[in-house]
PDB file of N, CA, C and O in Angstrom, chain B, residues numbered from 101:
ATOM      1  N   PRO B 101     -34.005  35.412   8.930  1.00  0.00           N
ATOM      2  CA  PRO B 101     -33.349  34.603   8.321  1.00  0.00           C
ATOM      3  C   PRO B 101     -33.353  34.070   7.141  1.00  0.00           C
ATOM      4  O   PRO B 101     -34.486  33.663   6.886  1.00  0.00           O
ATOM      5  N   PRO B 102     -32.573  33.870   6.249  1.00  0.00           N
ATOM      6  CA  PRO B 102     -32.856  33.709   4.873  1.00  0.00           C
ATOM      7  C   PRO B 102     -33.681  32.500   5.044  1.00  0.00           C
ATOM      8  O   PRO B 102     -33.685  31.724   6.000  1.00  0.00           O
ATOM      9  N   ASN B 103     -34.553  32.459   3.694  1.00  0.00           N
ATOM     10  CA  ASN B 103     -35.703  31.398   3.822  1.00  0.00           C
ATOM     11  C   ASN B 103     -36.345  31.235   4.968  1.00  0.00           C
ATOM     12  O   ASN B 103     -36.827  30.129   5.210  1.00  0.00           O
ATOM     13  N   GLY B 104     -36.434  31.958   5.597  1.00  0.00           N
ATOM     14  CA  GLY B 104     -37.457  32.004   6.863  1.00  0.00           C
ATOM     15  C   GLY B 104     -38.834  32.615   6.736  1.00  0.00           C
ATOM     16  O   GLY B 104     -38.990  33.298   5.723  1.00  0.00           O
ATOM     17  N   GLU B 105     -39.627  32.533   7.368  1.00  0.00           N
ATOM     18  CA  GLU B 105     -40.758  33.025   7.452  1.00  0.00           C
ATOM     19  C   GLU B 105     -41.091  34.544   7.325  1.00  0.00           C
ATOM     20  O   GLU B 105     -40.593  35.237   8.212  1.00  0.00           O
ATOM     21  N   ALA B 106     -41.887  35.231   6.330  1.00  0.00           N
ATOM     22  CA  ALA B 106     -41.986  36.477   6.317  1.00  0.00           C
ATOM     23  C   ALA B 106     -42.471  37.338   7.837  1.00  0.00           C
ATOM     24  O   ALA B 106     -43.473  36.982   8.457  1.00  0.00           O
ATOM     25  N   PHE B 107     -41.925  38.059   8.122  1.00  0.00           N
ATOM     26  CA  PHE B 107     -42.359  38.564   9.844  1.00  0.00           C
ATOM     27  C   PHE B 107     -43.550  39.195   9.720  1.00  0.00           C
ATOM     28  O   PHE B 107     -44.053  39.324  10.836  1.00  0.00           O
ATOM     29  N   ASN B 108     -44.247  39.660   8.832  1.00  0.00           N
ATOM     30  CA  ASN B 108     -45.895  40.013   8.922  1.00  0.00           C
ATOM     31  C   ASN B 108     -46.383  38.511   8.964  1.00  0.00           C
ATOM     32  O   ASN B 108     -47.425  38.377   9.607  1.00  0.00           O
ATOM     33  N   LEU B 109     -45.956  37.556   8.519  1.00  0.00           N
ATOM     34  CA  LEU B 109     -46.806  36.384   8.384  1.00  0.00           C
ATOM     35  C   LEU B 109     -46.629  35.661   9.877  1.00  0.00           C
ATOM     36  O   LEU B 109     -47.536  35.037  10.429  1.00  0.00           O
ATOM     37  N   PHE B 110     -45.320  35.856  10.419  1.00  0.00           N
ATOM     38  CA  PHE B 110     -44.921  35.470  11.862  1.00  0.00           C
ATOM     39  C   PHE B 110     -45.698  36.437  12.795  1.00  0.00           C
ATOM     40  O   PHE B 110     -46.213  35.804  13.717  1.00  0.00           O
ATOM     41  N   CYS B 111     -45.831  37.153  12.824  1.00  0.00           N
ATOM     42  CA  CYS B 111     -46.495  38.177  13.720  1.00  0.00           C
ATOM     43  C   CYS B 111     -48.113  37.921  13.738  1.00  0.00           C
ATOM     44  O   CYS B 111     -48.824  37.953  14.742  1.00  0.00           O
ATOM     45  N   GLN B 112     -48.562  37.641  12.291  1.00  0.00           N
ATOM     46  CA  GLN B 112     -50.021  37.258  12.434  1.00  0.00           C
ATOM     47  C   GLN B 112     -50.058  35.965  12.936  1.00  0.00           C
ATOM     48  O   GLN B 112     -51.039  35.797  13.660  1.00  0.00           O
ATOM     49  N   ARG B 113     -49.243  34.848  12.796  1.00  0.00           N
ATOM     50  CA  ARG B 113     -49.421  33.700  13.388  1.00  0.00           C
ATOM     51  C   ARG B 113     -49.251  33.776  14.689  1.00  0.00           C
ATOM     52  O   ARG B 113     -50.028  33.101  15.365  1.00  0.00           O
ATOM     53  N   VAL B 114     -48.346  34.491  15.312  1.00  0.00           N
ATOM     54  CA  VAL B 114     -48.367  34.679  16.791  1.00  0.00           C
ATOM     55  C   VAL B 114     -49.710  35.182  17.474  1.00  0.00           C
ATOM     56  O   VAL B 114     -50.218  34.593  18.429  1.00  0.00           O
ATOM     57  N   LEU B 115     -50.331  36.535  16.789  1.00  0.00           N
ATOM     58  CA  LEU B 115     -51.264  37.094  17.342  1.00  0.00           C
ATOM     59  C   LEU B 115     -52.579  36.137  17.169  1.00  0.00           C
ATOM     60  O   LEU B 115     -53.315  35.955  18.139  1.00  0.00           O
ATOM     61  N   ASP B 116     -52.772  35.709  16.275  1.00  0.00           N
ATOM     62  CA  ASP B 116     -53.671  34.544  16.207  1.00  0.00           C
ATOM     63  C   ASP B 116     -53.726  33.594  17.363  1.00  0.00           C
ATOM     64  O   ASP B 116     -54.724  33.427  18.064  1.00  0.00           O
ATOM     65  N   ALA B 117     -52.524  32.954  17.516  1.00  0.00           N
ATOM     66  CA  ALA B 117     -52.606  31.905  18.636  1.00  0.00           C
ATOM     67  C   ALA B 117     -52.719  32.804  19.955  1.00  0.00           C
ATOM     68  O   ALA B 117     -53.455  32.360  20.836  1.00  0.00           O
ATOM     69  N   PHE B 118     -52.162  33.845  20.153  1.00  0.00           N
ATOM     70  CA  PHE B 118     -52.309  34.574  21.211  1.00  0.00           C
ATOM     71  C   PHE B 118     -53.936  34.761  21.889  1.00  0.00           C
ATOM     72  O   PHE B 118     -54.392  34.593  23.020  1.00  0.00           O
ATOM     73  N   ALA B 119     -54.547  35.209  20.536  1.00  0.00           N
ATOM     74  CA  ALA B 119     -56.331  35.203  20.816  1.00  0.00           C
ATOM     75  C   ALA B 119     -56.969  33.996  21.018  1.00  0.00           C
ATOM     76  O   ALA B 119     -58.116  34.014  21.465  1.00  0.00           O
ATOM     77  N   ALA B 120     -56.418  32.939  20.763  1.00  0.00           N
ATOM     78  CA  ALA B 120     -57.138  31.582  20.888  1.00  0.00           C
ATOM     79  C   ALA B 120     -56.673  31.479  22.325  1.00  0.00           C
ATOM     80  O   ALA B 120     -57.493  30.976  23.093  1.00  0.00           O
ATOM     81  N   CYS B 121     -55.593  31.835  22.799  1.00  0.00           N
ATOM     82  CA  CYS B 121     -55.145  31.513  23.946  1.00  0.00           C
ATOM     83  C   CYS B 121     -56.090  32.262  25.156  1.00  0.00           C
ATOM     84  O   CYS B 121     -56.439  31.816  26.250  1.00  0.00           O
ATOM     85  N   LEU B 122     -56.343  33.488  24.559  1.00  0.00           N
ATOM     86  CA  LEU B 122     -57.189  34.224  25.815  1.00  0.00           C
ATOM     87  C   LEU B 122     -58.760  33.902  25.683  1.00  0.00           C
ATOM     88  O   LEU B 122     -59.576  34.146  26.571  1.00  0.00           O
ATOM     89  N   THR B 123     -59.055  33.325  24.458  1.00  0.00           N
ATOM     90  CA  THR B 123     -60.262  32.886  24.308  1.00  0.00           C
ATOM     91  C   THR B 123     -60.698  31.476  25.023  1.00  0.00           C
ATOM     92  O   THR B 123     -61.858  31.184  25.312  1.00  0.00           O
ATOM     93  N   HIS B 124     -59.666  30.745  25.229  1.00  0.00           N
ATOM     94  CA  HIS B 124     -59.689  29.333  25.994  1.00  0.00           C
ATOM     95  C   HIS B 124     -59.696  29.489  27.479  1.00  0.00           C
ATOM     96  O   HIS B 124     -60.239  28.708  28.261  1.00  0.00           O
ATOM     97  N   ALA B 125     -58.858  30.872  27.879  1.00  0.00           N
ATOM     98  CA  ALA B 125     -58.795  31.441  29.474  1.00  0.00           C
ATOM     99  C   ALA B 125     -60.214  31.773  30.069  1.00  0.00           C
ATOM    100  O   ALA B 125     -60.474  31.508  31.243  1.00  0.00           O
ATOM    101  N   GLU B 126     -61.043  32.312  29.295  1.00  0.00           N
ATOM    102  CA  GLU B 126     -62.448  32.505  29.780  1.00  0.00           C
ATOM    103  C   GLU B 126     -62.176  33.648  30.893  1.00  0.00           C
ATOM    104  O   GLU B 126     -63.042  33.541  31.761  1.00  0.00           O
ATOM    105  N   GLY B 127     -61.355  34.614  31.149  1.00  0.00           N
ATOM    106  CA  GLY B 127     -61.276  35.457  31.957  1.00  0.00           C
ATOM    107  C   GLY B 127     -60.430  34.970  33.167  1.00  0.00           C
ATOM    108  O   GLY B 127     -60.304  35.738  34.120  1.00  0.00           O
ATOM    109  N   GLY B 128     -59.887  33.837  33.192  1.00  0.00           N
ATOM    110  CA  GLY B 128     -58.880  33.490  33.902  1.00  0.00           C
ATOM    111  C   GLY B 128     -57.464  33.864  33.894  1.00  0.00           C
ATOM    112  O   GLY B 128     -57.179  34.878  33.257  1.00  0.00           O
ATOM    113  N   HIS B 129     -56.522  33.222  34.490  1.00  0.00           N
ATOM    114  CA  HIS B 129     -55.071  33.374  34.259  1.00  0.00           C
ATOM    115  C   HIS B 129     -54.469  32.307  33.091  1.00  0.00           C
ATOM    116  O   HIS B 129     -54.761  31.118  32.962  1.00  0.00           O
ATOM    117  N   THR B 130     -53.719  32.959  32.444  1.00  0.00           N
ATOM    118  CA  THR B 130     -52.860  32.058  31.337  1.00  0.00           C
ATOM    119  C   THR B 130     -51.564  32.275  31.335  1.00  0.00           C
ATOM    120  O   THR B 130     -51.075  33.399  31.224  1.00  0.00           O
ATOM    121  N   LEU B 131     -50.754  30.969  31.487  1.00  0.00           N
ATOM    122  CA  LEU B 131     -49.676  30.883  31.402  1.00  0.00           C
ATOM    123  C   LEU B 131     -49.065  30.257  29.851  1.00  0.00           C
ATOM    124  O   LEU B 131     -49.240  29.118  29.418  1.00  0.00           O
ATOM    125  N   ILE B 132     -48.252  31.467  29.145  1.00  0.00           N
ATOM    126  CA  ILE B 132     -47.706  31.006  27.711  1.00  0.00           C
ATOM    127  C   ILE B 132     -46.069  31.054  27.819  1.00  0.00           C
ATOM    128  O   ILE B 132     -45.378  32.016  28.153  1.00  0.00           O
ATOM    129  N   VAL B 133     -45.608  29.602  27.403  1.00  0.00           N
ATOM    130  CA  VAL B 133     -44.340  29.384  27.588  1.00  0.00           C
ATOM    131  C   VAL B 133     -43.935  29.460  25.823  1.00  0.00           C
ATOM    132  O   VAL B 133     -44.475  28.743  24.981  1.00  0.00           O
ATOM    133  N   THR B 134     -42.610  30.753  25.458  1.00  0.00           N
ATOM    134  CA  THR B 134     -42.477  30.850  24.385  1.00  0.00           C
ATOM    135  C   THR B 134     -41.266  31.467  24.575  1.00  0.00           C
ATOM    136  O   THR B 134     -40.799  31.666  25.696  1.00  0.00           O
ATOM    137  N   HIS B 135     -40.454  31.943  23.028  1.00  0.00           N
ATOM    138  CA  HIS B 135     -39.308  32.626  22.966  1.00  0.00           C
ATOM    139  C   HIS B 135     -39.517  33.914  22.923  1.00  0.00           C
ATOM    140  O   HIS B 135     -40.674  34.331  22.983  1.00  0.00           O
ATOM    141  N   ALA B 136     -38.379  34.832  22.806  1.00  0.00           N
ATOM    142  CA  ALA B 136     -38.494  36.190  23.017  1.00  0.00           C
ATOM    143  C   ALA B 136     -39.133  36.745  21.834  1.00  0.00           C
ATOM    144  O   ALA B 136     -39.979  37.620  22.019  1.00  0.00           O
ATOM    145  N   GLY B 137     -38.854  36.364  20.607  1.00  0.00           N
ATOM    146  CA  GLY B 137     -39.703  37.021  19.401  1.00  0.00           C
ATOM    147  C   GLY B 137     -40.886  36.932  19.622  1.00  0.00           C
ATOM    148  O   GLY B 137     -41.476  37.997  19.438  1.00  0.00           O
ATOM    149  N   VAL B 138     -41.622  35.952  20.005  1.00  0.00           N
ATOM    150  CA  VAL B 138     -43.282  35.949  20.255  1.00  0.00           C
ATOM    151  C   VAL B 138     -43.295  36.727  21.239  1.00  0.00           C
ATOM    152  O   VAL B 138     -44.038  37.679  21.003  1.00  0.00           O
ATOM    153  N   MET B 139     -42.663  36.794  22.576  1.00  0.00           N
ATOM    154  CA  MET B 139     -42.855  37.639  23.536  1.00  0.00           C
ATOM    155  C   MET B 139     -42.859  39.278  23.254  1.00  0.00           C
ATOM    156  O   MET B 139     -43.452  40.037  24.021  1.00  0.00           O
ATOM    157  N   ARG B 140     -42.116  39.771  22.037  1.00  0.00           N
ATOM    158  CA  ARG B 140     -42.130  41.209  21.644  1.00  0.00           C
ATOM    159  C   ARG B 140     -43.178  41.227  20.672  1.00  0.00           C
ATOM    160  O   ARG B 140     -43.741  42.321  20.651  1.00  0.00           O
ATOM    161  N   VAL B 141     -43.554  40.542  20.002  1.00  0.00           N
ATOM    162  CA  VAL B 141     -44.849  40.500  19.417  1.00  0.00           C
ATOM    163  C   VAL B 141     -45.881  40.852  19.994  1.00  0.00           C
ATOM    164  O   VAL B 141     -46.596  41.787  19.632  1.00  0.00           O
ATOM    165  N   ILE B 142     -46.101  39.994  21.145  1.00  0.00           N
ATOM    166  CA  ILE B 142     -47.143  39.945  21.918  1.00  0.00           C
ATOM    167  C   ILE B 142     -46.922  41.534  22.694  1.00  0.00           C
ATOM    168  O   ILE B 142     -47.772  42.415  22.567  1.00  0.00           O
ATOM    169  N   LEU B 143     -45.954  41.680  23.309  1.00  0.00           N
ATOM    170  CA  LEU B 143     -45.756  42.878  24.235  1.00  0.00           C
ATOM    171  C   LEU B 143     -46.009  44.382  22.945  1.00  0.00           C
ATOM    172  O   LEU B 143     -46.495  45.469  23.257  1.00  0.00           O
ATOM    173  N   SER B 144     -45.553  44.015  21.634  1.00  0.00           N
ATOM    174  CA  SER B 144     -45.975  45.268  20.714  1.00  0.00           C
ATOM    175  C   SER B 144     -47.132  45.441  20.337  1.00  0.00           C
ATOM    176  O   SER B 144     -47.393  46.605  20.032  1.00  0.00           O
ATOM    177  N   GLU B 145     -48.035  44.621  20.230  1.00  0.00           N
ATOM    178  CA  GLU B 145     -49.764  44.007  20.241  1.00  0.00           C
ATOM    179  C   GLU B 145     -50.221  45.063  21.186  1.00  0.00           C
ATOM    180  O   GLU B 145     -50.522  46.241  20.991  1.00  0.00           O
ATOM    181  N   VAL B 146     -50.194  44.328  22.265  1.00  0.00           N
ATOM    182  CA  VAL B 146     -50.940  44.468  23.542  1.00  0.00           C
ATOM    183  C   VAL B 146     -50.715  45.908  24.067  1.00  0.00           C
ATOM    184  O   VAL B 146     -51.670  46.608  24.402  1.00  0.00           O
ATOM    185  N   LEU B 147     -49.128  46.437  24.146  1.00  0.00           N
ATOM    186  CA  LEU B 147     -48.974  47.688  24.571  1.00  0.00           C
ATOM    187  C   LEU B 147     -48.892  48.761  23.556  1.00  0.00           C
ATOM    188  O   LEU B 147     -48.401  49.808  23.978  1.00  0.00           O
ATOM    189  N   GLY B 148     -49.296  48.742  22.186  1.00  0.00           N
ATOM    190  CA  GLY B 148     -49.298  49.345  21.412  1.00  0.00           C
ATOM    191  C   GLY B 148     -47.950  50.075  21.010  1.00  0.00           C
ATOM    192  O   GLY B 148     -47.924  51.298  20.878  1.00  0.00           O
ATOM    193  N   LEU B 149     -46.856  49.296  20.825  1.00  0.00           N
ATOM    194  CA  LEU B 149     -45.533  49.322  20.895  1.00  0.00           C
ATOM    195  C   LEU B 149     -45.040  49.306  19.291  1.00  0.00           C
ATOM    196  O   LEU B 149     -45.675  48.557  18.549  1.00  0.00           O
ATOM    197  N   THR B 150     -44.178  49.924  18.839  1.00  0.00           N
ATOM    198  CA  THR B 150     -43.618  49.875  17.608  1.00  0.00           C
ATOM    199  C   THR B 150     -42.761  48.507  17.574  1.00  0.00           C
ATOM    200  O   THR B 150     -42.367  48.128  18.676  1.00  0.00           O
ATOM    201  N   TRP B 151     -42.491  47.879  16.688  1.00  0.00           N
ATOM    202  CA  TRP B 151     -41.498  46.593  16.629  1.00  0.00           C
ATOM    203  C   TRP B 151     -40.188  47.162  17.293  1.00  0.00           C
ATOM    204  O   TRP B 151     -39.890  46.793  18.429  1.00  0.00           O
ATOM    205  N   SER B 152     -39.424  48.032  16.619  1.00  0.00           N
ATOM    206  CA  SER B 152     -38.220  48.559  16.941  1.00  0.00           C
ATOM    207  C   SER B 152     -38.393  49.099  18.314  1.00  0.00           C
ATOM    208  O   SER B 152     -37.262  49.295  18.758  1.00  0.00           O
ATOM    209  N   SER B 153     -39.281  49.423  19.172  1.00  0.00           N
ATOM    210  CA  SER B 153     -39.454  49.723  20.423  1.00  0.00           C
ATOM    211  C   SER B 153     -39.608  48.463  21.475  1.00  0.00           C
ATOM    212  O   SER B 153     -39.102  48.389  22.594  1.00  0.00           O
ATOM    213  N   ALA B 154     -40.397  47.546  20.852  1.00  0.00           N
ATOM    214  CA  ALA B 154     -40.377  46.288  21.506  1.00  0.00           C
ATOM    215  C   ALA B 154     -39.280  45.719  21.667  1.00  0.00           C
ATOM    216  O   ALA B 154     -39.089  45.071  22.697  1.00  0.00           O
ATOM    217  N   TYR B 155     -38.248  45.833  20.632  1.00  0.00           N
ATOM    218  CA  TYR B 155     -36.912  45.333  20.330  1.00  0.00           C
ATOM    219  C   TYR B 155     -36.128  45.838  21.375  1.00  0.00           C
ATOM    220  O   TYR B 155     -35.228  45.079  21.734  1.00  0.00           O
ATOM    221  N   GLN B 156     -36.210  46.804  21.904  1.00  0.00           N
ATOM    222  CA  GLN B 156     -35.255  47.554  22.841  1.00  0.00           C
ATOM    223  C   GLN B 156     -35.517  47.038  24.436  1.00  0.00           C
ATOM    224  O   GLN B 156     -34.825  47.376  25.396  1.00  0.00           O
ATOM    225  N   ILE B 157     -36.714  46.115  24.475  1.00  0.00           N
ATOM    226  CA  ILE B 157     -36.904  45.550  25.866  1.00  0.00           C
ATOM    227  C   ILE B 157     -35.609  44.498  25.707  1.00  0.00           C
ATOM    228  O   ILE B 157     -35.481  43.942  24.616  1.00  0.00           O
ATOM    229  N   ALA B 158     -34.713  44.235  26.702  1.00  0.00           N
ATOM    230  CA  ALA B 158     -34.135  43.072  26.863  1.00  0.00           C
ATOM    231  C   ALA B 158     -34.944  41.901  27.487  1.00  0.00           C
ATOM    232  O   ALA B 158     -35.408  42.004  28.622  1.00  0.00           O
ATOM    233  N   ILE B 159     -35.094  40.874  26.786  1.00  0.00           N
ATOM    234  CA  ILE B 159     -35.572  39.740  27.253  1.00  0.00           C
ATOM    235  C   ILE B 159     -34.529  38.577  27.527  1.00  0.00           C
ATOM    236  O   ILE B 159     -34.054  38.108  26.493  1.00  0.00           O
ATOM    237  N   PRO B 160     -34.156  38.115  28.505  1.00  0.00           N
ATOM    238  CA  PRO B 160     -32.986  37.295  28.669  1.00  0.00           C
ATOM    239  C   PRO B 160     -33.745  35.612  28.760  1.00  0.00           C
ATOM    240  O   PRO B 160     -34.924  35.258  28.770  1.00  0.00           O
ATOM    241  N   VAL B 161     -32.631  34.953  28.809  1.00  0.00           N
ATOM    242  CA  VAL B 161     -32.634  33.472  28.853  1.00  0.00           C
ATOM    243  C   VAL B 161     -33.865  33.457  30.005  1.00  0.00           C
ATOM    244  O   VAL B 161     -33.765  34.380  30.813  1.00  0.00           O
ATOM    245  N   ALA B 162     -34.786  32.731  30.167  1.00  0.00           N
ATOM    246  CA  ALA B 162     -35.813  32.634  31.130  1.00  0.00           C
ATOM    247  C   ALA B 162     -36.423  33.791  31.526  1.00  0.00           C
ATOM    248  O   ALA B 162     -36.855  33.911  32.672  1.00  0.00           O
ATOM    249  N   GLY B 163     -36.525  34.857  30.514  1.00  0.00           N
ATOM    250  CA  GLY B 163     -37.301  36.173  31.056  1.00  0.00           C
ATOM    251  C   GLY B 163     -38.846  35.811  31.071  1.00  0.00           C
ATOM    252  O   GLY B 163     -39.383  34.824  30.568  1.00  0.00           O
ATOM    253  N   SER B 164     -39.312  36.651  31.638  1.00  0.00           N
ATOM    254  CA  SER B 164     -40.912  36.765  31.537  1.00  0.00           C
ATOM    255  C   SER B 164     -41.492  37.941  31.659  1.00  0.00           C
ATOM    256  O   SER B 164     -40.679  38.847  31.842  1.00  0.00           O
ATOM    257  N   PHE B 165     -42.653  38.280  31.623  1.00  0.00           N
ATOM    258  CA  PHE B 165     -43.538  39.246  31.529  1.00  0.00           C
ATOM    259  C   PHE B 165     -45.043  38.845  31.984  1.00  0.00           C
ATOM    260  O   PHE B 165     -45.538  37.748  31.726  1.00  0.00           O
ATOM    261  N   GLN B 166     -45.677  39.832  32.664  1.00  0.00           N
ATOM    262  CA  GLN B 166     -47.013  39.841  33.061  1.00  0.00           C
ATOM    263  C   GLN B 166     -48.065  40.442  32.671  1.00  0.00           C
ATOM    264  O   GLN B 166     -48.011  41.642  32.940  1.00  0.00           O
ATOM    265  N   LEU B 167     -49.005  40.126  32.152  1.00  0.00           N
ATOM    266  CA  LEU B 167     -49.898  41.467  31.918  1.00  0.00           C
ATOM    267  C   LEU B 167     -51.165  41.054  32.285  1.00  0.00           C
ATOM    268  O   LEU B 167     -51.589  39.908  32.439  1.00  0.00           O
ATOM    269  N   SER B 168     -51.956  42.571  32.460  1.00  0.00           N
ATOM    270  CA  SER B 168     -53.344  42.780  32.934  1.00  0.00           C
ATOM    271  C   SER B 168     -53.836  42.770  31.929  1.00  0.00           C
ATOM    272  O   SER B 168     -53.258  43.521  31.142  1.00  0.00           O
ATOM    273  N   LEU B 169     -55.035  42.044  31.346  1.00  0.00           N
ATOM    274  CA  LEU B 169     -55.841  42.384  30.316  1.00  0.00           C
ATOM    275  C   LEU B 169     -57.077  41.985  30.679  1.00  0.00           C
ATOM    276  O   LEU B 169     -57.571  40.906  30.350  1.00  0.00           O
ATOM    277  N   LEU B 170     -57.761  43.065  31.551  1.00  0.00           N
ATOM    278  CA  LEU B 170     -59.182  42.941  31.786  1.00  0.00           C
ATOM    279  C   LEU B 170     -59.709  43.675  30.941  1.00  0.00           C
ATOM    280  O   LEU B 170     -59.254  44.711  30.456  1.00  0.00           O
ATOM    281  N   PRO B 171     -61.096  42.945  30.653  1.00  0.00           N
ATOM    282  CA  PRO B 171     -62.311  43.505  29.752  1.00  0.00           C
ATOM    283  C   PRO B 171     -62.363  44.939  30.395  1.00  0.00           C
ATOM    284  O   PRO B 171     -62.410  45.135  31.609  1.00  0.00           O
ATOM    285  N   GLY B 172     -62.347  45.993  29.351  1.00  0.00           N
ATOM    286  CA  GLY B 172     -62.895  47.395  29.461  1.00  0.00           C
ATOM    287  C   GLY B 172     -61.545  48.200  30.056  1.00  0.00           C
ATOM    288  O   GLY B 172     -61.451  49.427  30.058  1.00  0.00           O
ATOM    289  N   HIS B 173     -60.726  47.467  30.458  1.00  0.00           N
ATOM    290  CA  HIS B 173     -59.564  48.543  30.911  1.00  0.00           C
ATOM    291  C   HIS B 173     -58.417  48.205  29.858  1.00  0.00           C
ATOM    292  O   HIS B 173     -58.317  47.229  29.113  1.00  0.00           O
ATOM    293  N   THR B 174     -57.493  49.426  30.040  1.00  0.00           N
ATOM    294  CA  THR B 174     -56.320  49.828  29.036  1.00  0.00           C
ATOM    295  C   THR B 174     -55.330  48.356  29.517  1.00  0.00           C
ATOM    296  O   THR B 174     -55.298  48.109  30.722  1.00  0.00           O
ATOM    297  N   PRO B 175     -54.684  47.581  28.714  1.00  0.00           N
ATOM    298  CA  PRO B 175     -53.922  46.776  29.079  1.00  0.00           C
ATOM    299  C   PRO B 175     -52.592  47.291  29.737  1.00  0.00           C
ATOM    300  O   PRO B 175     -52.375  48.484  29.522  1.00  0.00           O
ATOM    301  N   TYR B 176     -51.917  46.813  30.286  1.00  0.00           N
ATOM    302  CA  TYR B 176     -50.725  46.989  31.176  1.00  0.00           C
ATOM    303  C   TYR B 176     -49.998  46.135  31.421  1.00  0.00           C
ATOM    304  O   TYR B 176     -50.329  44.952  31.508  1.00  0.00           O
ATOM    305  N   LEU B 177     -48.864  46.582  31.578  1.00  0.00           N
ATOM    306  CA  LEU B 177     -47.715  45.472  32.100  1.00  0.00           C
ATOM    307  C   LEU B 177     -47.532  45.352  33.503  1.00  0.00           C
ATOM    308  O   LEU B 177     -47.198  46.408  34.041  1.00  0.00           O
ATOM    309  N   LEU B 178     -47.647  44.420  34.211  1.00  0.00           N
ATOM    310  CA  LEU B 178     -47.444  44.133  35.694  1.00  0.00           C
ATOM    311  C   LEU B 178     -46.055  43.932  35.993  1.00  0.00           C
ATOM    312  O   LEU B 178     -45.532  44.645  36.849  1.00  0.00           O
ATOM    313  N   SER B 179     -45.380  43.036  35.384  1.00  0.00           N
ATOM    314  CA  SER B 179     -43.980  42.822  35.967  1.00  0.00           C
ATOM    315  C   SER B 179     -43.495  42.214  34.545  1.00  0.00           C
ATOM    316  O   SER B 179     -44.124  41.617  33.672  1.00  0.00           O
ATOM    317  N   LEU B 180     -41.785  42.694  34.674  1.00  0.00           N
ATOM    318  CA  LEU B 180     -41.019  42.223  33.746  1.00  0.00           C
ATOM    319  C   LEU B 180     -39.698  41.581  34.520  1.00  0.00           C
ATOM    320  O   LEU B 180     -38.924  42.265  35.189  1.00  0.00           O
ATOM    321  N   ASN B 181     -39.581  40.238  34.329  1.00  0.00           N
ATOM    322  CA  ASN B 181     -38.817  39.458  34.996  1.00  0.00           C
ATOM    323  C   ASN B 181     -37.537  39.443  34.172  1.00  0.00           C
ATOM    324  O   ASN B 181     -37.675  39.169  32.980  1.00  0.00           O
ATOM    325  N   ARG B 182     -36.268  39.706  34.644  1.00  0.00           N
ATOM    326  CA  ARG B 182     -34.863  39.780  34.315  1.00  0.00           C
ATOM    327  C   ARG B 182     -34.145  38.392  33.685  1.00  0.00           C
ATOM    328  O   ARG B 182     -33.152  38.317  32.962  1.00  0.00           O
ATOM    329  N   GLY B 183     -35.018  37.300  34.229  1.00  0.00           N
ATOM    330  CA  GLY B 183     -34.570  35.943  34.017  1.00  0.00           C
ATOM    331  C   GLY B 183     -33.395  35.423  35.010  1.00  0.00           C
ATOM    332  O   GLY B 183     -32.997  36.015  36.012  1.00  0.00           O
ATOM    333  N   GLN B 184     -32.978  34.311  34.557  1.00  0.00           N
ATOM    334  CA  GLN B 184     -32.074  33.802  35.542  1.00  0.00           C
ATOM    335  C   GLN B 184     -30.876  33.893  34.668  1.00  0.00           C
ATOM    336  O   GLN B 184     -31.080  33.700  33.470  1.00  0.00           O
ATOM    337  N   PRO B 185     -29.453  34.198  35.119  1.00  0.00           N
ATOM    338  CA  PRO B 185     -28.256  34.057  34.280  1.00  0.00           C
ATOM    339  C   PRO B 185     -27.989  32.298  34.100  1.00  0.00           C
ATOM    340  O   PRO B 185     -28.377  31.403  34.851  1.00  0.00           O
ATOM    341  N   CYS B 186     -27.296  32.207  33.000  1.00  0.00           N
ATOM    342  CA  CYS B 186     -27.002  30.949  32.572  1.00  0.00           C
ATOM    343  C   CYS B 186     -25.802  30.678  33.242  1.00  0.00           C
ATOM    344  O   CYS B 186     -24.999  31.581  33.475  1.00  0.00           O
ATOM    345  N   ALA B 187     -25.568  29.276  33.639  1.00  0.00           N
ATOM    346  CA  ALA B 187     -24.312  28.816  34.176  1.00  0.00           C
ATOM    347  C   ALA B 187     -23.232  28.864  33.254  1.00  0.00           C
ATOM    348  O   ALA B 187     -23.531  28.724  32.068  1.00  0.00           O
ATOM    349  N   ALA B 188     -22.193  29.010  33.514  1.00  0.00           N
ATOM    350  CA  ALA B 188     -20.792  28.896  32.688  1.00  0.00           C
ATOM    351  C   ALA B 188     -20.384  27.605  32.596  1.00  0.00           C
ATOM    352  O   ALA B 188     -19.341  27.328  32.004  1.00  0.00           O
TER     353      ALA B 188
END
């Protein structure tokens, strides 16, 4: 958006926060509640997608995903939730 944060700075801020969340998880489960832009940055980084590829994944209102990030294993997407339709 006009006068908005530069995309590369946004991505770095998201990835820094994501890394901090993983550090605090200490091998357990972590729930992160955020918006679709942040979700796409995380998916892009973890799964090795280009930004344009990640943008082709529909993340609707209340959408979610679950990743497996086990040490020593390749990260993979466990689930992608299509979300819930909004009441009209």
